[in-house]
N, C-alpha and C positions, 0 to 999 in steps of 0.2 A: 588209917581209920577215917581221917577227914575226907579223903577222896571217895571212900565207900559210902559215907553219909551223903556226900554231894550227888553221887549217882542215884541213890535211893530217892532223893528229893526230885531229881530230874525225871525219874520213872513216874512219879505221882503227879507231876506238873501238867496242867492242861493249857494248851495254847488256843488262841482264837484265830481261825482262818475263815474268811468270808462270813463273819458273824456266827460261826458255829464253833463250839468248844470241842476240841479233839486232842487226843494224846498223840504226840509225834513220836516216831520210832527213834530209837537210839542206835546209831551205827557204830560197830566196834571196828577199830583199826589196829592191826597187829604190826608192829615194826620189828623186823627180824635183824639181828646183828650178824647175819651170815648169809651166804648165797646158797640157793637150792639148785642142784644140777638139772632138775626137771622143769624149772620155771625160767623162761628166757626173758620175760618182761619185768619191769620194775614194780608193777602192781597187778593184782588179779582181783576179780570179783567172784565170790562164792555164794551161791544161793542156799 
């Protein structure tokens, strides 16, 4: 529950970049505990 509350606060938080307030994206990273036969690399990016 504590982690969910932390993520909610991060979604609402605005950062300042070049004197402009903006909301930064949150990147989700999944760590799998097994190999997938169709994926030959250690990491992939999915849009």
